[in-house]
C-alpha positions, 0 to 999 in steps of 0.5 A: 334619640329625641331633641327637644325644640331646637332653638333657631339662628338669629337674623344675620346682618352683614358687616358691608350693611352696618358700616354703610350706616356710618359709625356715628349715626343713630341707625347704626347704634339701633342696628348694633344694638339689635344684632348684639341682643339676638345673638344673646338670646341665640347663645343663651337659648343654646347654652341652656338646652339639654343636648346641644349646650353639651356639642363639643362644636358649641363648646369650641365656638365660646371657646376660640380666641380667633376670628371665624369664617363662615360660608354661604350655603352650597347649592346641594345644601340648599336643594337638600333643605328644600327637599326635608321642607317638602317631605315633611309637607306629604307626611303631615298630609300622612299623619294627618289621620293618626289620632292622638292618644294624649289629651296634653299634646292634643291640647298643645297642638291646637294652642300653638296653631291657634297662638302662632296666628295671633303671634302672626298678627301681632308682628305685623301690626308691631311692625306696621307701628315701627314704621310709622314711627321711623315715619314720624321721625324722618318727617321731622328731620325734614321739618327741622331742616325746612325752618333752619333753611327759612331762618337764614331769610327771615328777620333775627327776631322771626329767625331766633324762633324758627331756630328754635322750632328747627331745635324742638323738632330735632329733639322730637326726631330723636325721641322718635327714633328712640321709641321705633328702635325700643319697640323694634327690638324689644317688641317686633324682634320678640314677636318674630323669634315666637313665630319661629319657635313656636314652629320649632314647637310643631315639627317636635310634636310632628316628629313625635306623632310620626313616632307614633304613627311608626309605634302603632303600624308595628303594633299592626305588624305584630298581630298580622306576624302572630297571625300568620306565626313567621318572623314573630321575634323580629316583629316583637323587637321592633315593636318593642323598640319603637315603644321605646322611641314614642315614650322617650320622645313623648316624655322629653317633649312633654318637659319641653313644651312645658319649659317654653311656656315658661320662658315665653312668659318671662321673655316677654314680661321682661321685654315688654317691661324694658320696653314700655319703662323708658316710653313711660320716662320720655312722656 
């Protein structure tokens, strides 16, 4: 059966890395907030998926009231994933000569390739911007600490102004930290998520192209069987099966790609509003 675009797993944060940050630190709260957010998006995507939402394992996961143990991938599983990626790359080369018969999917393929490059570039720039805000926040920490240290060696009047400056830089540090956290959560993480989602959409188009190639090959095999008057019935059944799979995959792929566009627009609108609102308030 044809599976539409499957949601991707969120990035995993280990409990050890969270504990190291300290439960009282702003960085811990930022990482925790991001962890909750990406898992929430992931579970919402699973629950709205037409196939995976009905999976018994997913239903058990939602209703399970005890601790879940997660194991790492073993060597066999990791090697299997690497082998699949190699096979896929080779398959893409073989399918490069298959001519698209539907203008909708040709346009979607070109759009996804171009859109992925733009999202990738935007993601790199967003990460650079977030790092800049974090660096400024760290500079404010050192400046504030320096002012506080210097105040202890000055007279009462000068000490008062130095402590006020130290307090000001500490407030600025908190503002910059919140800006960096909001931009990382609402923009950078969103761009990274859609980079992976676009890859999934491209995989969907690849599966459809494979089904198209199989259908065209079955037509050629049927013509050859009729020409030789040999195994005609078997070739007809195979051709009908390939046609049915291709049409079913095309239908579900078109629905998924249209839905993907609607979800993407809604997600960007929601996150940009949630990011810019607090920034306007702090300006």
